N, C-alpha and C positions, 0 to 999 in steps of 0.2 A: 371456295364457295361450293356447297353441296348442290346437287342437281335440283332438289326440291326448292331450295332458296332461289336458285337462278330462275326456275320456271315461274315462281311466284312474282319475282321482280319483273320478269318479262311480261307477264299478264298485266301487272300494274302499269308498266310502261306503255303497252298497247292501249289500255283503257284510257290513259291520259292523252295519248295520241288521238284517239277517236273523239274524245271530248273537245280537245283544243282544235283539232282539224275541222270538226263539225261546226264549231263556233266561228272559225275563220271563214268557212265556206258559206254558211247560211246567214250569219249576222253581218260580217264585214265584207262579204261578197268577194273573197279571195278566189281567183280562178287558177292560180298557179299550184294549187294543192289538189292531189287526187288520192282518195282513200278507197281501200278495198279490204278484203279479208286478210288481215295481217300484212297489208301492203300500204305503203306511204310513198308518194311520188311528189317531189318538189321540182317544179319546172320554171325555167327562166328564159326570157327571150334573149336570143343571141345578140340583139341590138345593144343590150346593156354592157356587153363585153366587146363591143366592136373594136375599140382601140387596142385592147389586149390581143384579140384575135388577129388583127391586121399586123401588129408588131410581131407576134409569134409566127405568122405566115411568112414573114421575111427571113426567119431563121429556119423553119421547117421546110419551106418550099424548095430551096436549093439543095436540101439534104434528102429529098425524096428517094433518089436512087440508092443512097447509102442506107436509108430506112428499109427499103425492100430487101437489100442484101442482108441487113442485120436481122430482119424477121426470118428470112429463109434459113440463115445460119443458126439462129436461136431455136427455130422450129425443129431442125434436125437434132440439135443437142437435147432439147426438152423431150422430144419423142423417144430418143434412145434412152434417156434417163428414166422415163416412165416405164418403158419396156423392161429395163434392167431391174428397176424397183419392184415391178409386179412379179417378175420371175423369182426374185429373191424371197418375196413374201409367200409365194406359192410353194416354193421348194424348200424353204428354210423357216426360221422363226418368224412369227407374225409381228414384226417390229415396224411400227408406222414410220414412214419417211416423209409424209406430207402432213403439214400442220394446218388445220382449218382455223382461220382467224375469226373467232366470235368473241368480241369484247365482253367480259363478265363470265364467260364459260371456259373457253380454251386459252384465252390470254386475259391479263388483268384489265379491268375497266379503268383507264386513266387518260388524262389529258394528252400526254405524249402519243399514246396509241391512236386516239381519235384524230389528232392533228396529222399524224403520219398517214392514216387511212385516207383522210380527206385530200392530202397532197398527192398521194399516189393515184387515187381515182380521178381527181380533177385534172391533173396534168395529162393523164392518158387520154381523157375525152377532149380536153382542149387541144391536144395534138391532132386528133381527127378533125375537129372543127377548124383549126387553123389551116390544115392542109386543104380542106374544102374551100375555105375563103381564098386561098392561093389559086385554086383551080376554078374559081368563079362559080362554085356550087353553093346556092343558098342553104343555110342551116336553119331548119324549122324551130328546133328547140334543143336546149341543154338541160338534162334532168339528173337529179340524184334520187335514189330510191332505197327503201328498206323493205325487204321481203322476209317476214318472220324474224330471222336472225342474220340474214345476209344483207350486206351493204354494197351497193353498186351505183353505177352511173352510166349514162349513154347520151349520145348526140344523134340527132335525126336529120341527115342531109336530104335535100330534095331528090327523090328517086328519079324523076324524069331527067333532071340535069345530070345525074350520075350516069344514066344510060347513054347519054350523048358524049361522054368523055372518052378519050382514047384509053385503051386498056392499061397502059403504063401509068396514067394519072390515077385511075381507080386503084391500082396496086399501091401507089404512093399514099393515097388517102387511107387505105386499109392498114398500111404499115406505120403510119405516122404516130399512132397512139403508143406503140412499143418504142419507137424512136424517141418520143418525148419522155417516156419513163427512163430510158437509158441516159438521155441528156440531163434529166433531173438528178439521177444518181451521181453523175459526174459533177454536177454543180454542188450537190450536197457534200460530196467528198472534198471538194475544193474549200468549201466553207468550213468543214470540220478541221481540215489541216491548217487553215488560217487561224482559227480560234484555239484549237488544241494541237500544238505542234507535234506532240507525241502520239497522236491518234493512230490506233491500230498497231503501234510499234512499242511504245514505252508507257504502260500504265503507271500511275503515280500513287496508287493506294487502293484501299477497299472502302466503299461507302457503307456506312451503317444505317440501314433503313429503320431498325427498331431494336429496342433493348427488352429482353424477356424479363417480365416481372418476377422478382425473387431469384434471378440468376446472378452469377458472379459480378457482372458489370452493372447491375441495376443500381441506380443512384450515383453511379460513377461516370460512365459514358452516357452520352445523350444521342438520340437519333439525329442524323445529319452530320455527324463527324466523319472524318476520313482517317482510317487507320493506316499509318505509314511505317510503323516499326513495332515489333513485339519482342521484348526481352533482348534488345540490341540487334535483332535480326531484321533486315530491310524487308518490307512487305510491298509488293507491287500489284498483286492480284489475289484471288481466292486461293489459288494453288500454293503460292508462296506463303500465304497466311497459314494454311493447313500445315505446311512443312515446318513453319516457325513454331506453331503450337506443339508439334510432335516432339520438340526438343525438351518440353517441360512436362511435369507430372501434376495431377490434381492436387491442390493445396498449396502449390508454390505461388509466391507473390512475384509478379513481373511488372515491368514498366511498359505501358502501351502508349506509344507516341502517336498523336493525332494532329490534325491541322489546327486544333484548338489548344494544343499543348500536351504535356505528358500526364499520364494518370497511372496510379498503382492499383492493380487488380489482382485479387487472390483467386486463382483459377479453380473452377469446380470440375465435377466429373460429367462427362457426356451422358445424357439419359439413356442412350441406346448402347453405350459401352463405357462403363465406369472407369476403365483403365486409362482412358484418354482424357486429356485436358479440354476444358470447355470455357469459352468466354461468355456465352449466354447472350449473343446478339444475332439479329437477322441481317444478313449482308445482301447487298445488291448483286445480282448476277452480272450486271454490266460493269466493265472495267471503268475506273475513274481516271481521267486525264486532267493534267493541269491546264488551266486556261491562261492565255496571255492578257485577257481582259479581267480585271478584278470583279469577282462576283461570288455570292455565297455558294457553298458547296451544294446546297439543295437545288439552286438554279442551274449549276453546272451539270449535275447528274440528270436533271429533267431535260436539259438541252441535249445532252449526250444520248439519252433514251430516244428523244424525238429524231435525232439524226440517224441512229441505228435502225429504228423501226421504219423510218422513211426509206432508207436504203433497202431493207429487207422486203418491204411491201412493194416498192417500185420494181425491184428486180423480180419479185414473185409474180406480180401482175403481168409484167412483160413476158415471163416464161409461160404462165398459164395461157395468156392470149395467143402465144405463138404456136400452141399445140395444134396439130392438124385436125381440128374438130370444128365442124360447121355448127353455129354461125360465129365462132370465135374468129379473131383476125387471121390466124393461121389457116383456118378452113376457108375463109373468104378468098385468101390469096391463092390457095390451091385451086378453088373453083374458077377463079379468074384466069389463072395460067392454063388450066385444062380447056376452058372455053376458047382461049386465044389460039391454042394449037390444034384443037379438035374441030373448031368451027361449029360446035353444036352445044348450046348452053344447057339444054335439057339433059343430054348425055353427061356433060361435065358435072352437073349437080348430082346426078345419080352416082357417079364414080366418087365424088367428094363425100357423099353420105356413106358410101361403102367403106371409104378410108376412115371416116369419122367414128363409125360405130365401135370398132375394137378399142380405139383410144379413149372414147367416152366411157366404155365399160371398165377399162383399166383405171381411169381416173376415179370413177364411182367406187370401184373395189378398194382403192387405196384410202379414200375418204372413210369408207365403212371400217376399214382396219384401224384407222385413227380413233374413231369413236368407240369401237368395240374392244380395243386392246386394254 
């Protein structure tokens, strides 16, 4: 999608949001919707999720100390990685290392991506809320928001109750979002290995997302098939498919074995290099794995995409929030630790802001590199 198309679609999206949001606010008297300039906030009372939060608190609560250690460890790793990445781009080629997730612009706009973003954000915030419940801190609200093109979420614990807590419990609440992301990643991995035994180890073919009109495979192969073999050569992923095609020349007829059976395809010439053979298909960048549960290949690849994106976003959100930048979780933990050992909250916050500034600048610099490269 070109930028002008994305911008047009974005403006249409926000126009629709304003119309629907205004209708819900003024006509139906919805109080859970907040609208601003390119800002939408959906708020829910924590009482609606009381059973879920109480259940999660029994898991998160006993793991608070583990969560604190996990955040500190991840904070060190993320900070060192950000420093290294920044130095590499300053001293070498301006190759982006951070991918900014904007559905429809930087990543495809798809159901698996939206589901993965929702899971990663909601589990993070539910982790904070569950830890608050465990520590007897009332949660005022749980909110999901969209700011222009950024999607986020937050919980709002009662500040007065937070101040009365012991320092260790506050650290546990600050760390619980990241802990929940890590637990979610572990759970998703277990689900993936249960459904797809070869997950991350033994790809079973390459999924065809589309067939190029007028290409060699047009009218022969169909979108949704999984290529397993080309000309007698086993295909497991895109790399092995490319290697298999490299054995043949344009104009040769080969047998393409798929999950829907074998097909004869007369190879064409690649548009960018006529000397190389070309199938004329659009392939999924995601490896395809066989499922132990019978399901169409289109459902399998969608589930695999959801699993992969959930893992990536959950780990990414955990890494981002662990950075020593105030008011991210990592910055809050630094401020709390400094306050505990210095005995001066004002001084601790000043030092935290001093630590945050260079890391925030490095993060912004890398984001700009991504968009400008």
